[in-house]
PDB file with one MODEL, atoms N, CA, C and O in Angstrom:
MODEL        1
ATOM      1  N   MET A   1     132.174  84.792  70.531  1.00  0.00           N
ATOM      2  CA  MET A   1     130.770  85.012  70.792  1.00  0.00           C
ATOM      3  C   MET A   1     130.224  83.920  71.711  1.00  0.00           C
ATOM      4  O   MET A   1     129.298  84.182  72.479  1.00  0.00           O
ATOM      5  N   GLU A   2     130.756  82.741  71.657  1.00  0.00           N
ATOM      6  CA  GLU A   2     130.277  81.653  72.496  1.00  0.00           C
ATOM      7  C   GLU A   2     130.545  81.942  73.978  1.00  0.00           C
ATOM      8  O   GLU A   2     129.715  81.642  74.836  1.00  0.00           O
ATOM      9  N   ASN A   3     131.703  82.524  74.264  1.00  0.00           N
ATOM     10  CA  ASN A   3     132.041  82.856  75.639  1.00  0.00           C
ATOM     11  C   ASN A   3     131.101  83.933  76.182  1.00  0.00           C
ATOM     12  O   ASN A   3     130.660  83.847  77.328  1.00  0.00           O
ATOM     13  N   ASP A   4     130.793  84.940  75.372  1.00  0.00           N
ATOM     14  CA  ASP A   4     129.899  86.004  75.818  1.00  0.00           C
ATOM     15  C   ASP A   4     128.513  85.464  76.146  1.00  0.00           C
ATOM     16  O   ASP A   4     127.902  85.877  77.132  1.00  0.00           O
ATOM     17  N   LEU A   5     128.022  84.556  75.335  1.00  0.00           N
ATOM     18  CA  LEU A   5     126.710  83.953  75.572  1.00  0.00           C
ATOM     19  C   LEU A   5     126.723  83.128  76.858  1.00  0.00           C
ATOM     20  O   LEU A   5     125.774  83.190  77.639  1.00  0.00           O
ATOM     21  N   THR A   6     127.767  82.373  77.081  1.00  0.00           N
ATOM     22  CA  THR A   6     127.886  81.558  78.286  1.00  0.00           C
ATOM     23  C   THR A   6     127.939  82.429  79.535  1.00  0.00           C
ATOM     24  O   THR A   6     127.287  82.124  80.534  1.00  0.00           O
ATOM     25  N   VAL A   7     128.704  83.500  79.485  1.00  0.00           N
ATOM     26  CA  VAL A   7     128.797  84.414  80.619  1.00  0.00           C
ATOM     27  C   VAL A   7     127.445  85.064  80.882  1.00  0.00           C
ATOM     28  O   VAL A   7     127.017  85.163  82.032  1.00  0.00           O
ATOM     29  N   TRP A   8     126.775  85.506  79.832  1.00  0.00           N
ATOM     30  CA  TRP A   8     125.468  86.143  79.996  1.00  0.00           C
ATOM     31  C   TRP A   8     124.447  85.174  80.598  1.00  0.00           C
ATOM     32  O   TRP A   8     123.684  85.548  81.489  1.00  0.00           O
ATOM     33  N   LEU A   9     124.435  83.923  80.109  1.00  0.00           N
ATOM     34  CA  LEU A   9     123.500  82.927  80.645  1.00  0.00           C
ATOM     35  C   LEU A   9     123.791  82.610  82.105  1.00  0.00           C
ATOM     36  O   LEU A   9     122.862  82.480  82.901  1.00  0.00           O
ATOM     37  N   SER A  10     125.050  82.484  82.466  1.00  0.00           N
ATOM     38  CA  SER A  10     125.385  82.159  83.844  1.00  0.00           C
ATOM     39  C   SER A  10     125.063  83.319  84.787  1.00  0.00           C
ATOM     40  O   SER A  10     124.600  83.098  85.906  1.00  0.00           O
ATOM     41  N   LYS A  11     125.301  84.535  84.346  1.00  0.00           N
ATOM     42  CA  LYS A  11     124.953  85.690  85.174  1.00  0.00           C
ATOM     43  C   LYS A  11     123.444  85.823  85.330  1.00  0.00           C
ATOM     44  O   LYS A  11     122.955  86.134  86.416  1.00  0.00           O
ATOM     45  N   SER A  12     122.709  85.590  84.256  1.00  0.00           N
ATOM     46  CA  SER A  12     121.251  85.671  84.323  1.00  0.00           C
ATOM     47  C   SER A  12     120.689  84.579  85.214  1.00  0.00           C
ATOM     48  O   SER A  12     119.813  84.842  86.038  1.00  0.00           O
ATOM     49  N   PHE A  13     121.180  83.356  85.061  1.00  0.00           N
ATOM     50  CA  PHE A  13     120.718  82.267  85.911  1.00  0.00           C
ATOM     51  C   PHE A  13     121.029  82.558  87.372  1.00  0.00           C
ATOM     52  O   PHE A  13     120.179  82.336  88.235  1.00  0.00           O
ATOM     53  N   GLY A  14     122.214  83.045  87.665  1.00  0.00           N
ATOM     54  CA  GLY A  14     122.595  83.367  89.039  1.00  0.00           C
ATOM     55  C   GLY A  14     121.713  84.449  89.634  1.00  0.00           C
ATOM     56  O   GLY A  14     121.324  84.364  90.798  1.00  0.00           O
ATOM     57  N   LEU A  15     121.396  85.461  88.850  1.00  0.00           N
ATOM     58  CA  LEU A  15     120.532  86.532  89.322  1.00  0.00           C
ATOM     59  C   LEU A  15     119.150  86.010  89.683  1.00  0.00           C
ATOM     60  O   LEU A  15     118.639  86.289  90.768  1.00  0.00           O
ATOM     61  N   PHE A  16     118.543  85.251  88.770  1.00  0.00           N
ATOM     62  CA  PHE A  16     117.206  84.733  89.032  1.00  0.00           C
ATOM     63  C   PHE A  16     117.208  83.704  90.159  1.00  0.00           C
ATOM     64  O   PHE A  16     116.237  83.604  90.910  1.00  0.00           O
ATOM     65  N   TYR A  17     118.279  82.950  90.279  1.00  0.00           N
ATOM     66  CA  TYR A  17     118.408  81.992  91.374  1.00  0.00           C
ATOM     67  C   TYR A  17     118.447  82.719  92.713  1.00  0.00           C
ATOM     68  O   TYR A  17     117.748  82.325  93.646  1.00  0.00           O
ATOM     69  N   LEU A  18     119.246  83.764  92.823  1.00  0.00           N
ATOM     70  CA  LEU A  18     119.333  84.508  94.074  1.00  0.00           C
ATOM     71  C   LEU A  18     118.037  85.233  94.402  1.00  0.00           C
ATOM     72  O   LEU A  18     117.655  85.311  95.570  1.00  0.00           O
ATOM     73  N   ILE A  19     117.355  85.760  93.397  1.00  0.00           N
ATOM     74  CA  ILE A  19     116.065  86.411  93.632  1.00  0.00           C
ATOM     75  C   ILE A  19     115.054  85.388  94.150  1.00  0.00           C
ATOM     76  O   ILE A  19     114.332  85.666  95.108  1.00  0.00           O
ATOM     77  N   ALA A  20     114.994  84.213  93.531  1.00  0.00           N
ATOM     78  CA  ALA A  20     114.060  83.171  93.958  1.00  0.00           C
ATOM     79  C   ALA A  20     114.376  82.693  95.373  1.00  0.00           C
ATOM     80  O   ALA A  20     113.462  82.479  96.169  1.00  0.00           O
ATOM     81  N   MET A  21     115.645  82.526  95.692  1.00  0.00           N
ATOM     82  CA  MET A  21     116.023  82.110  97.041  1.00  0.00           C
ATOM     83  C   MET A  21     115.659  83.176  98.065  1.00  0.00           C
ATOM     84  O   MET A  21     115.191  82.848  99.155  1.00  0.00           O
ATOM     85  N   SER A  22     115.865  84.435  97.735  1.00  0.00           N
ATOM     86  CA  SER A  22     115.521  85.523  98.657  1.00  0.00           C
ATOM     87  C   SER A  22     114.019  85.570  98.910  1.00  0.00           C
ATOM     88  O   SER A  22     113.586  85.747 100.049  1.00  0.00           O
ATOM     89  N   ILE A  23     113.234  85.416  97.869  1.00  0.00           N
ATOM     90  CA  ILE A  23     111.774  85.413  98.029  1.00  0.00           C
ATOM     91  C   ILE A  23     111.353  84.212  98.878  1.00  0.00           C
ATOM     92  O   ILE A  23     110.477  84.341  99.734  1.00  0.00           O
ATOM     93  N   GLY A  24     111.955  83.068  98.657  1.00  0.00           N
ATOM     94  CA  GLY A  24     111.638  81.888  99.448  1.00  0.00           C
ATOM     95  C   GLY A  24     111.973  82.050 100.916  1.00  0.00           C
ATOM     96  O   GLY A  24     111.197  81.635 101.777  1.00  0.00           O
ATOM     97  N   ILE A  25     113.112  82.645 101.213  1.00  0.00           N
ATOM     98  CA  ILE A  25     113.524  82.849 102.602  1.00  0.00           C
ATOM     99  C   ILE A  25     112.610  83.843 103.296  1.00  0.00           C
ATOM    100  O   ILE A  25     112.203  83.625 104.437  1.00  0.00           O
ATOM    101  N   VAL A  26     112.288  84.921 102.621  1.00  0.00           N
ATOM    102  CA  VAL A  26     111.386  85.920 103.209  1.00  0.00           C
ATOM    103  C   VAL A  26     109.992  85.325 103.422  1.00  0.00           C
ATOM    104  O   VAL A  26     109.367  85.577 104.451  1.00  0.00           O
ATOM    105  N   ALA A  27     109.506  84.547 102.472  1.00  0.00           N
ATOM    106  CA  ALA A  27     108.195  83.912 102.624  1.00  0.00           C
ATOM    107  C   ALA A  27     108.206  82.946 103.810  1.00  0.00           C
ATOM    108  O   ALA A  27     107.241  82.895 104.573  1.00  0.00           O
ATOM    109  N   TYR A  28     109.281  82.185 103.970  1.00  0.00           N
ATOM    110  CA  TYR A  28     109.388  81.262 105.111  1.00  0.00           C
ATOM    111  C   TYR A  28     109.402  82.029 106.434  1.00  0.00           C
ATOM    112  O   TYR A  28     108.761  81.617 107.401  1.00  0.00           O
ATOM    113  N   ALA A  29     110.121  83.127 106.471  1.00  0.00           N
ATOM    114  CA  ALA A  29     110.230  83.888 107.714  1.00  0.00           C
ATOM    115  C   ALA A  29     108.914  84.546 108.105  1.00  0.00           C
ATOM    116  O   ALA A  29     108.619  84.671 109.293  1.00  0.00           O
ATOM    117  N   TYR A  30     108.132  84.961 107.141  1.00  0.00           N
ATOM    118  CA  TYR A  30     106.877  85.650 107.440  1.00  0.00           C
ATOM    119  C   TYR A  30     105.648  84.748 107.350  1.00  0.00           C
ATOM    120  O   TYR A  30     104.527  85.237 107.488  1.00  0.00           O
ATOM    121  N   TRP A  31     105.825  83.441 107.123  1.00  0.00           N
ATOM    122  CA  TRP A  31     104.686  82.535 107.035  1.00  0.00           C
ATOM    123  C   TRP A  31     104.020  82.455 108.408  1.00  0.00           C
ATOM    124  O   TRP A  31     104.707  82.239 109.407  1.00  0.00           O
ATOM    125  N   PRO A  32     102.706  82.625 108.480  1.00  0.00           N
ATOM    126  CA  PRO A  32     102.021  82.684 109.780  1.00  0.00           C
ATOM    127  C   PRO A  32     102.213  81.439 110.650  1.00  0.00           C
ATOM    128  O   PRO A  32     102.278  81.565 111.872  1.00  0.00           O
ATOM    129  N   SER A  33     102.305  80.268 110.074  1.00  0.00           N
ATOM    130  CA  SER A  33     102.434  79.061 110.889  1.00  0.00           C
ATOM    131  C   SER A  33     103.816  78.936 111.538  1.00  0.00           C
ATOM    132  O   SER A  33     103.987  78.109 112.434  1.00  0.00           O
ATOM    133  N   ASN A  34     104.798  79.722 111.120  1.00  0.00           N
ATOM    134  CA  ASN A  34     106.138  79.682 111.712  1.00  0.00           C
ATOM    135  C   ASN A  34     106.296  80.653 112.869  1.00  0.00           C
ATOM    136  O   ASN A  34     107.349  80.671 113.507  1.00  0.00           O
ATOM    137  N   LYS A  35     105.281  81.462 113.160  1.00  0.00           N
ATOM    138  CA  LYS A  35     105.395  82.489 114.199  1.00  0.00           C
ATOM    139  C   LYS A  35     105.709  81.884 115.564  1.00  0.00           C
ATOM    140  O   LYS A  35     106.589  82.384 116.265  1.00  0.00           O
ATOM    141  N   LYS A  36     105.006  80.814 115.958  1.00  0.00           N
ATOM    142  CA  LYS A  36     105.241  80.219 117.267  1.00  0.00           C
ATOM    143  C   LYS A  36     106.667  79.679 117.367  1.00  0.00           C
ATOM    144  O   LYS A  36     107.320  79.840 118.399  1.00  0.00           O
ATOM    145  N   GLN A  37     107.144  79.053 116.320  1.00  0.00           N
ATOM    146  CA  GLN A  37     108.499  78.508 116.332  1.00  0.00           C
ATOM    147  C   GLN A  37     109.535  79.621 116.518  1.00  0.00           C
ATOM    148  O   GLN A  37     110.479  79.459 117.291  1.00  0.00           O
ATOM    149  N   PHE A  38     109.370  80.739 115.823  1.00  0.00           N
ATOM    150  CA  PHE A  38     110.315  81.844 115.948  1.00  0.00           C
ATOM    151  C   PHE A  38     110.186  82.537 117.300  1.00  0.00           C
ATOM    152  O   PHE A  38     111.190  82.965 117.870  1.00  0.00           O
ATOM    153  N   ASP A  39     108.957  82.655 117.823  1.00  0.00           N
ATOM    154  CA  ASP A  39     108.777  83.245 119.154  1.00  0.00           C
ATOM    155  C   ASP A  39     109.413  82.372 120.230  1.00  0.00           C
ATOM    156  O   ASP A  39     110.039  82.890 121.155  1.00  0.00           O
ATOM    157  N   ASP A  40     109.260  81.061 120.122  1.00  0.00           N
ATOM    158  CA  ASP A  40     109.892  80.150 121.078  1.00  0.00           C
ATOM    159  C   ASP A  40     111.413  80.261 121.009  1.00  0.00           C
ATOM    160  O   ASP A  40     112.081  80.252 122.043  1.00  0.00           O
ATOM    161  N   ALA A  41     111.955  80.364 119.821  1.00  0.00           N
ATOM    162  CA  ALA A  41     113.406  80.500 119.668  1.00  0.00           C
ATOM    163  C   ALA A  41     113.900  81.825 120.254  1.00  0.00           C
ATOM    164  O   ALA A  41     114.982  81.877 120.839  1.00  0.00           O
ATOM    165  N   ALA A  42     113.122  82.882 120.101  1.00  0.00           N
ATOM    166  CA  ALA A  42     113.523  84.180 120.636  1.00  0.00           C
ATOM    167  C   ALA A  42     113.493  84.179 122.158  1.00  0.00           C
ATOM    168  O   ALA A  42     114.319  84.831 122.796  1.00  0.00           O
ATOM    169  N   GLN A  43     112.553  83.457 122.740  1.00  0.00           N
ATOM    170  CA  GLN A  43     112.439  83.417 124.196  1.00  0.00           C
ATOM    171  C   GLN A  43     113.324  82.359 124.835  1.00  0.00           C
ATOM    172  O   GLN A  43     113.520  82.388 126.050  1.00  0.00           O
ATOM    173  N   SER A  44     113.859  81.440 124.071  1.00  0.00           N
ATOM    174  CA  SER A  44     114.636  80.345 124.647  1.00  0.00           C
ATOM    175  C   SER A  44     115.930  80.834 125.301  1.00  0.00           C
ATOM    176  O   SER A  44     116.432  80.193 126.224  1.00  0.00           O
ATOM    177  N   ILE A  45     116.467  81.948 124.839  1.00  0.00           N
ATOM    178  CA  ILE A  45     117.694  82.447 125.471  1.00  0.00           C
ATOM    179  C   ILE A  45     117.399  83.101 126.804  1.00  0.00           C
ATOM    180  O   ILE A  45     118.323  83.403 127.559  1.00  0.00           O
ATOM    181  N   LEU A  46     116.131  83.327 127.109  1.00  0.00           N
ATOM    182  CA  LEU A  46     115.744  83.939 128.373  1.00  0.00           C
ATOM    183  C   LEU A  46     115.115  82.915 129.307  1.00  0.00           C
ATOM    184  O   LEU A  46     114.297  83.272 130.155  1.00  0.00           O
ATOM    185  N   GLY A  47     115.482  81.658 129.164  1.00  0.00           N
ATOM    186  CA  GLY A  47     114.889  80.580 129.949  1.00  0.00           C
ATOM    187  C   GLY A  47     115.197  80.690 131.424  1.00  0.00           C
ATOM    188  O   GLY A  47     116.009  81.517 131.840  1.00  0.00           O
ATOM    189  N   ASN A  48     114.546  79.854 132.214  1.00  0.00           N
ATOM    190  CA  ASN A  48     114.699  79.874 133.670  1.00  0.00           C
ATOM    191  C   ASN A  48     116.095  79.480 134.116  1.00  0.00           C
ATOM    192  O   ASN A  48     116.545  79.930 135.170  1.00  0.00           O
ATOM    193  N   GLU A  49     116.781  78.670 133.362  1.00  0.00           N
ATOM    194  CA  GLU A  49     118.106  78.200 133.777  1.00  0.00           C
ATOM    195  C   GLU A  49     119.202  79.249 133.593  1.00  0.00           C
ATOM    196  O   GLU A  49     120.350  78.999 133.960  1.00  0.00           O
ATOM    197  N   ASP A  50     118.881  80.398 133.044  1.00  0.00           N
ATOM    198  CA  ASP A  50     119.893  81.415 132.805  1.00  0.00           C
ATOM    199  C   ASP A  50     119.889  82.514 133.871  1.00  0.00           C
ATOM    200  O   ASP A  50     120.213  83.667 133.585  1.00  0.00           O
ATOM    201  N   ARG A  51     119.528  82.155 135.072  1.00  0.00           N
ATOM    202  CA  ARG A  51     119.543  83.126 136.173  1.00  0.00           C
ATOM    203  C   ARG A  51     120.925  83.172 136.813  1.00  0.00           C
ATOM    204  O   ARG A  51     121.688  82.211 136.713  1.00  0.00           O
ATOM    205  N   PRO A  52     121.246  84.266 137.460  1.00  0.00           N
ATOM    206  CA  PRO A  52     122.542  84.341 138.148  1.00  0.00           C
ATOM    207  C   PRO A  52     122.635  83.305 139.279  1.00  0.00           C
ATOM    208  O   PRO A  52     121.634  82.985 139.921  1.00  0.00           O
ATOM    209  N   TRP A  53     123.817  82.802 139.507  1.00  0.00           N
ATOM    210  CA  TRP A  53     124.025  81.809 140.558  1.00  0.00           C
ATOM    211  C   TRP A  53     124.050  82.488 141.917  1.00  0.00           C
ATOM    212  O   TRP A  53     124.642  83.555 142.081  1.00  0.00           O
ATOM    213  N   ARG A  54     123.404  81.860 142.885  1.00  0.00           N
ATOM    214  CA  ARG A  54     123.397  82.438 144.239  1.00  0.00           C
ATOM    215  C   ARG A  54     124.177  81.581 145.168  1.00  0.00           C
ATOM    216  O   ARG A  54     124.290  81.896 146.352  1.00  0.00           O
TER     217      ARG A  54
ENDMDL
END
């Protein structure tokens, strides 16, 4: 019975840990103050230095 309780506790902790991490990541990604940082990162691959060589 001790093993079953340990397995159940570890699975429950892991589930809630992953749910909390997922909510945290989604909140960080959609936080309004991070919009400029993500927009700059999206546009950085299209910078002026990435033009074809002439």
